[in-house]
N, C-alpha and C positions, 0 to 999 in steps of 0.2 A: 456351142463349139466355135472356136476361132478357126477360120480356114487354114491359117498357117500352122496349127497345131491339131492335126486330125487323129493322132494316136492317143489312145486313153489306157493308162496303166491303172490297175485296181488292186487293192490289197485289203485283206481282212485280217486284222492283228488282234491277238488275244494276249494281254499282259497279266502276269501274276505278281502280286506284290511279295518281295523278298524281306521287306521290313515293314513295319507300320508306317502309314503315310497320312497326310492331311491336306486335302485341297480346301483351303479356307474359304468361308463365305464372306469374309470381311467384316464379320460382326461377332460379338460375344454374348454371353448370357449372364444371369445373376451370379453364377458361381465359376465359370470357366472363361479363360481368356480367348479361346479359339473354338469355334464350332465349324462342323463340316458343311461344305456345299451339297445340297441335296437335289434330286430330280423330283418329278411330280409324284412318284411313289414314296417319297422321303427316304430314299436310298442314297448312299454315296455315289458319286459320279465323277467323270473326268470331262470337264468342259473342253470343247473343240479349241476355243481361243487359247487356253492354257497349253494344250497339246501342240497347237501350231507354233506358239511362242517358244516353247522349250526346244522343239525341233529346229526352229530357225536359228536360235542361239548356238545349239549344238553344231549345226551345219556351218555356221560362220566360223566357230572355233576350230573346226576340224579341217575345212576345206577352204575357208577364206570368204570374205564379203561378196566376191564377185558371184560365186556359185550360189550363195544364199540369196542374193538379190535375183538371180535368174530363176530360182525355184519358187521363192515366196513373194516375189514382188518388191516394189519400193516406191516411195512417193517421189514426186518431181523435185528437182533441185538437189542441193548438197552435193554437187559435183557428179550426179548419177545421170544426168540428162533427163529425158521425159519419164514420166511415171510409167510403171509397168504393173499389170495385174499378176496376181499369184498363179502360178501353174499347178500349184499343189492344193488339194482340197482336203479338209480334215473334218471328220464327223465325230459327234460325242461319243465317249466311251461309256457303255452301260454295264452295270455290275451283273454277275452271274448268280443264279439261284443254286440250290443244293444239287440240281440235276445237271449243273455245268451249261445252262442256257442263259443267254443275255435276257435281261427283264426288259421287254419292249412293251410300249403301251401301258395303260393303267391296269394294275393288277389288284384284284380283291383278296388274293390268298396270301398277301405278304406275311401276315401273322401266323399262318399255317406252315411256313417253310422254315426249316431248321436254321438256314443261314440268314435269310432275309429278315426273320423276326428279330434277330439280334442286331443286325446291321441297321435296321430302321430306328433303333433306339437313339435318343439324343446324344448319347456318349457311348458308343461301342467299346472304346478303350480310353482310359484316362491316365495320362502321365503327369505325375507331380514332379516339377522341376525346381531345382534350387541352384543358385550360382554361389560358388565359394570364393572367398577372397584370399589373399596371400598368406593369411594365417590359418587357412584350413577351415575357417567357420563361415556360416551363412552370410552372404553380403547383404546389406541393406537394400530392401526392395528387390531382392533377387529371387523371390519365391512366386511361381506361377504355375498354372495347370493348362494342359492342352488336351484336346479331344483328337483321337486317331482312329483310323480304320485299321483292322488287324492284318498281320502278315497272312498271305494265302488268298487274299481277295482278288478275284479275277474280273477283269474288264475286257470288252471287245469293242474296238472302234474301226472305223473304215477310212482308208486313204485313197485318194485319187490323184492322177498326175497326167497333164496334157503335155504333149511334145509333138515334134515333127518326125518322130520315128528314127532319128539318126543314132549312130553308135554312141556318140557322145552324150546325147539325152538319156539313152538307156543306161549308161554308166553312172550318170548323176542320180538316176532313180534307184539304182542298185546301191549307190553310196548312201543315199537317204535312208533305205532299209537297214543298211549295216549299222547306222547310228543307233537304231532300237536296241542293239546288243552291247552298246558302249557302257562301261561302268560309270562313265561321266554323265549319262542321261538319267536324270532324276526328277520327280515330279512332286510338287507341292512345297510345304514349308519344312524347315528343319532338315534340308538336304545335307548340310554339313554337320549335322548332329546325329546322323544315323538313319534318318527317315527318307522315304521316297524312292527306295531302290526297287526296281522291277526287272523281270526277266520275260522274254517272249516265249510264251507257252505254246502258241499255234500261230502259224503264218501261211495264209492262202493268197495266191495271186492269179491274175489273168491280164492279158493285153489284147485290145481290140483296135484294129485299123478301120476307122470309119470311111476310108475310101473304098472299102471292099464290101460286098453284100454279106459275107459272113461276119465281118467285124461289126457292121450295123445291127445284125441279128443278135450277135452276142451282147452288145451294148444294151440293147432294149430289153433283153432277158436277164441282165445282171441282177444278182440277188440284192434286194433293198433291205431285207430282214437280216440282222446280224447273226441270227442263228443259222442261216441258210449258207451252205458251202457249194451250192449247185454251179457248175460251170467254172469253178476255181481249181487251181492246182495247189496241192498241199506241198509246202517246202519245209524242210527240217532245219530250223534254226542252228547254225554252226557255232563254233567257238571262234569268233572273229577276233583277231589280234589287234589291239589298238595300242599305239605307242604312248602309253600312260605310265609314268613311274609309279611303282608300287613295291610293297614289301609285305610279307607274310611272317607271322610268328606263331609258333605252336606252344603256348604257355601252359605250364602245369602248376596248379596251386601247391604250395609247400604244406599247408595245413587247412584251417578253416578261413572262410571269407564270406563277405556278405556286401552286395551292392543294392542300394535302393530300399525303399520301404514298401514291402509287398503287402498284400491283403489276403493271399491264400497260402496256408501252410503246405510245405512240400513233404513233410514227414509225419509220422504218428505223434500225437500229443504225448508228452512225457513230463512227469514232475508236477504238472498242474492239470486241471480239468478243462481249462480254457485254452484257445490257440495261443502260440507264442506271442509275446508282445513285439518282438522285432523280427521280421521276416524278410527274406531276399525278394527282389522284385521278380515277379513272374506274370505271365500273361497267356491267355488261350490263343491258339493259332488256328487257321483253317488248313486242313489237309485234303488233298484229292486223290481218290483211289477208285479205279474202275468207273470213272464218270461221275462219282458222287463226292460232294464236299461235306465235311463234317467238322465240327468244333472239337478241339483236343482239350485235355486237361490243361490247366495252367502250367506253362514250362517256364523254368528259370531263364531270364533274359538279362543280358548286360547291355544297357544302353550305351550307345557310342559317346554320348555326352559325358559319361563318367570317365571313360578313357581319355577323351579329348581334354577334359579339364586337367587330369593328372599331367598329361604330356605337355600341355600348355605352360604350367608352372615350371616344369623341368626344362623345357626348352628355353624359358626366360633366364633361368639360372646359368645354363651353359652358354647362352649368348652373351651375357654380361661377363662371364669368365673369359671367353674367347676375345672379347673386344676390350677387356681391362676396364669395365664400367663397375668400379667397386663403390660400396656405400661408405660414406663417412661415418665415424662413430657417432657424430651428433646430428646426422642427416636423416631425412625421412625415410620410412620403410619403403621397400620396392614395391611397385604396382605391376603385377604381371600383365594386366591388361593394357598398360601403357608401353610395354615392351615392343620395340621394333619387330623383333622376330615373332611374337605372338600376333601382332597386328598384320604381319605380312602373311603368315601361314594359316592362321585361324580366323581372320577377319576381324571387323570391328564396327560398331554403329557410327553414324554421323555425329560429329562433334564440331567444336569451333575450329579446330585445327585442320580437319580434313573431312571429305565426304565419306560415306560408308563404303565398305569393301567386303565382299563375300570371301569366305576363306578358301584356301587352295587344298586343304587336307580333307579327304573323305574317308570316314570310318563307318562301317555298317553296324547297326544293332546285331549283337550275336546271341543266338538262341541255343542253349545247351541241350543235351540229350534229356529225354524225359526220365523221370524216377532217378534222380541223382541221389548220391550218398549224402545224408544229412546228419548233422551233429547239432544238438540242441542243449548247450549247458545253461545251468541256472546261475544267475547273478543275484547279488544283494548289495545294499549300500550300507556302509558302516558310519555309525554316528561318531564324528571326530572327537566328541567330548567324553563319551562313556565307553567308546570302543565296542558297543554292541550294535546289533542289527536295527536299522531304522524300521518302524512299523509301516507296512504298506510299501516297502521298497524292494520287494522280491519280484524278479522278472526273469523271463526266459528269452533266449536269443537263438534263432535258428540259423545255422551256418551251412554252407555248401562245404563238403569235406574232399580236399585234394582232387578236385575236379579238373578237367581239361578245358582250356579257353583259347580257341583259335582267333587270332587277330589278323584282319586284313586292312591294309591302308593303301590308299591311292593319293596321288598329287595331280591335281588339275593344271593343265598348261595354261599359262598367261602370256599373251603376246605383248601386252602394253605395260605390264608391271613386273619387272624382273625380281627374282628372289636372289638376294646376295648369297655368296657362297658361305659366309659365316652362319647365316640362318639355316642353310641346308645341312651344314655340319652340326649345328645345335640340335636339330631334329634327329639326326642319326645317333648322336651321342645319348639323347633322351631315350630312344628306342634300345640302345645298347644297355643303358641302365635298367629298363624294364626286363630284357632278356636275361640279365644276370641277377635278378632278384633285388635290385636296389631301389626300386620304385614300387612301393605298395599301392593297391588299387582298392577302392571301396571304403567302407567304414572300418573303424578300429585299427588303423594302421599303427597307432601308438601303443597298442596292447597285443601286437603279434599277428594281427589279422591282415589278409590281403597280399600276402608274399607270394610272388610268382617268379618262375624261372623257366628258361627254354634251354634246350640241349645245345644251341649254337646261337651266335650273334645273328641280328637280322640280315637277310640276304636280299638285295634289291633285284627286281626282274631286269634291270638294265645293267647289272654288274657295277653299280655305283656310279654311273655316269652322271645321273641328276645331282647326286650329292657333290660331285667334283665340279659342278657348274655347267654341265652340258645339257642343253634342252633338246627335246626331240623335234625333228624338222616338220614343217607344215605338210599335211597330206593333201592329195587331190582326192576327187570322188572315187578313184579306182583303188585308193589305199597305197598309192605310190608317192614317193617324195615329190613334193611340188617344187618346180624350178622357178 
């Protein structure tokens, strides 16, 4: 304890994954480009360094560098004066078993637990990714696979905070806890492609003033086991309003559609004795009921990367139209990835012209309701010379039929890289195309699949202020406008 900081705030936080996520180990294997970081039980985990880094960046983006430096410390120099130790302590996040208990210590019953046995596999979930070019075909060297932990996975970690007990320090601590409920707080890789979204499932807190006998006694008896809630007060995570521009669309499929190459049929086999050759993307998730976690049947999922790719190409089109950047008849074909609007909104890797930039658009993976209505027509291929059916070219495609697709999109604020008004307007126009049924999603758009429409145009939660070029003001730790 530092004498000037005698008050200790303590929080036990349980996070539940709203989308699949991947805290990478930094290594791959013979078949996959990314494998998960594991603990001693070979289970997925949230490393404390990663949690601290994400919280610090979120704190700096929301409240400014001064508050972030005061909470998380900083090195000496760079105009900050003497170095300062972090007031915030972060402890590793441990995964929960099927009885909703954090897995602490070495466990010999991992294979006997319904959840842990599957989470301990080398690849709990596998996503096959492919990048499409401006012609709608797979880009060269754009095929890769990633390993993910599933939606519904729960982790519990501990947070500590040392302060002088002042009202300002208490507000900073409360502001830090508010960040856990921000849609901008995401963990792991692929955060701009739908992964890494979490919600606060449980939050328990305590405060001890070590200048008093009661405070010292409470600090000595504080729970060290993540499963224990003794001496802590339960708080109900509220719907904290963050000033992040966003839009919601309730899309309805006009007919059949399919996104992704799934492995599990969603309907009964028809026409053939084998599973359908072309299946929608589907994944099992973890559901929690009455303190027990169970795996569900594979549910249809729309990866955010599928929607992000379609929007990026349409944004590039509208931006060129708005800025008058037309293609000459004998000029090269447009490259959506080189578009200023796409690079500004959706990010880009490092190249010779500029350093890498993370995207500002956030879209979550969307899971549809279980047991959807499915349509599985048969297809065959016609021999162009004889007009007959080619031998061995009969196949079946499983499609989701007239299902509902809710879409939620947020824009992360950027203090140092402004987004031009033309780029914002191009995104709004692309969303309008999607809402009016002019932008098909998924496979088979050229043969009538993937048509969606909404009852109304997209409605921004800030009444279109961001689209018009107005950014939300910086907040302080109390959630008020910073002056």
